[in-house]
C-alpha positions in Angstrom: 4.3 31.9 1.6 1.9 29.1 0.4 2.1 28.5 -3.4 -1.2 28.5 -5.2 0.0 26.2 -7.7 1.7 23.5 -6.0 -0.2 21.8 -2.9 1.8 20.3 -0.2 2.8 17.0 -0.9 5.0 14.2 0.0 3.4 13.3 3.3 3.5 9.4 2.7 4.6 8.4 5.9 1.5 9.6 7.5 -0.9 7.6 5.0 -1.9 4.5 6.6 -1.8 2.7 3.3 1.9 3.1 3.3 2.2 2.1 6.8 0.4 -1.0 6.3 2.3 -1.6 2.9 5.6 -1.2 4.9 4.4 -3.9 7.1 3.3 -6.2 4.3 6.9 -5.4 2.8 8.7 -6.3 6.0 6.7 -9.4 6.6 6.8 -10.6 2.9 10.8 -10.4 3.1 10.9 -12.5 6.3 8.4 -15.0 4.8 10.4 -15.4 1.6 13.5 -15.8 3.7 12.3 -18.2 6.4 9.9 -20.5 4.1 11.0 -20.4 0.4 14.0 -21.8 -1.3 16.6 -19.2 -2.0 16.7 -20.1 -5.7 13.2 -20.1 -6.3 12.0 -17.4 -8.7 8.7 -16.5 -6.6 11.0 -15.3 -3.9 12.0 -12.6 -6.1 8.4 -12.0 -7.4 6.8 -11.7 -4.1 9.4 -9.2 -2.7 9.5 -7.1 -5.6 5.5 -7.0 -5.6 5.6 -6.1 -1.9 8.3 -3.4 -2.7 6.2 -1.9 -5.9 3.3 -1.7 -3.4 5.2 0.4 -1.1 7.5 2.3 -3.3 4.5 3.3 -5.8 2.8 4.9 -2.7 5.8 6.8 -1.9 6.6 8.0 -5.5 3.0 8.9 -5.9 2.8 11.0 -2.9 6.2 13.0 -3.7 4.5 13.5 -7.4 1.3 14.8 -6.2 2.5 18.3 -6.2 2.9 18.8 -9.7 0.8 15.8 -11.2 -2.3 14.3 -9.9 -2.4 12.1 -12.8 0.8 10.5 -11.8 -0.2 10.3 -8.2 -3.5 8.4 -9.3 -1.4 6.3 -11.8 1.0 5.1 -9.2 -1.4 4.7 -6.4 -3.1 2.3 -9.0 0.2 0.6 -9.8 0.7 0.3 -5.9 -2.7 -1.5 -5.7 -2.0 -3.7 -8.5 1.2 -4.9 -7.0 -0.4 -5.8 -3.9 -3.1 -7.7 -5.7 -0.4 -9.9 -7.5 1.1 -10.7 -4.2 -2.1 -11.3 -2.6 -2.2 -14.0 -5.5 1.0 -15.4 -4.5 0.1 -16.2 -1.0 -3.0 -17.6 -1.9 -1.2 -19.7 -4.5 1.4 -20.9 -1.5 -1.7 -22.3 0.4 -3.5 -23.5 -2.3 -0.7 -25.9 -3.5 0.2 -26.8 -0.3 -3.3 -27.5 0.4 -3.7 -25.4 3.6 -6.8 -23.5 4.6 -7.2 -19.9 3.9 -8.7 -18.1 6.7 -12.1 -17.2 6.4 -13.1 -13.4 6.4 -14.6 -13.8 9.9 -12.5 -16.5 11.6 -11.3 -15.7 15.0 -7.7 -15.2 13.3 -8.6 -13.1 10.7 -10.7 -10.9 13.4 -7.5 -11.0 15.4 -5.4 -9.5 12.4 -7.9 -6.7 11.9 -7.9 -5.9 15.7 -4.1 -5.7 15.5 -4.0 -3.8 12.1 -5.9 -1.1 13.8 -2.9 0.0 15.9 -0.8 1.2 13.1 2.3 1.9 13.0 2.8 0.2 16.2 1.3 -2.9 14.9 4.2 -3.5 12.7 6.4 -5.0 15.6 3.6 -6.8 16.8 2.9 -8.4 13.4 6.3 -9.3 12.9 6.9 -10.5 16.3 3.8 -13.1 16.2 4.9 -14.0 12.4 8.5 -14.9 13.6 7.2 -17.7 15.7 4.5 -19.0 13.4 4.7 -21.9 10.8 4.3 -21.0 7.2 0.4 -21.2 6.6 -0.2 -18.9 9.5 2.4 -16.4 8.2 0.9 -16.7 4.6 -2.7 -16.1 6.2 -1.3 -13.0 8.4 0.1 -11.6 5.2 -3.3 -12.1 3.3 -5.2 -10.3 6.1 -2.7 -7.1 5.9 -2.8 -7.1 2.1 -6.6 -7.0 2.3 -6.4 -4.3 4.9 -3.8 -2.1 2.8 -5.9 -2.9 -0.6 -8.9 -1.6 1.2 -7.2 1.6 2.4 -5.8 2.0 -1.4 -9.1 1.9 -2.9 -10.5 4.5 -0.8 -7.4 6.6 -1.3 -8.1 6.3 -5.0 -11.5 7.3 -4.5 -10.4 10.5 -2.5 -7.8 11.2 -5.1 -10.2 11.2 -8.0 -12.8 13.2 -6.2 -10.1 15.8 -5.5 -9.0 16.0 -8.8 -12.5 16.5 -10.0 -13.1 19.3 -7.6 -9.4 21.2 -7.5 -8.1 20.2 -11.0 -4.5 19.7 -11.8 -1.2 21.6 -12.3 -2.4 22.9 -15.5 -5.6 24.4 -14.2 -4.1 26.1 -11.1 -1.3 27.6 -13.1 -3.6 29.2 -15.4 -5.7 30.4 -12.4 -2.4 31.9 -10.7 -1.3 33.7 -13.9 -4.7 35.1 -14.5 -4.5 36.4 -10.7 -1.1 37.8 -11.3 -2.0 39.6 -14.5 -4.9 41.3 -12.5 -2.4 42.2 -9.8 -3.9 40.0 -7.1 
């Protein structure tokens, strides 16, 4: 029996934003392990920002059945965390005086093509990154973060539109209660 009040929720593994955030997290963990010093505070910051991006998508998706507000908020937190991580990668390149790939460079276009094949792209990205120098890995991560942020921006717009059309739990509860009182 389908609930009138609680919509299906928790399908985060099917979200492209989640699939991309998983790749970003794995790539960031590998990047920090390979290229940054163990005692460097940046390591914790980067790994936690990548983790927060991924985990807030999960938590928002799971909360969506009972709170659209929480889903919107946590999806926004995921987006903000990944923006923080993006800036860490940009800082990495800037302080080392290494070029950031242009949006339409052959390398960035390759990453976009590779990224179209989620979730299978995870293994491919990690394999490519595993043998490349730090500046290429950082640029790869930047491309993936941009892709994930694009998806999260679209997701946020869709969540907002859905809320405006369908409302939240309180509204669904009121409708269900009125129906139950009418016997229907």
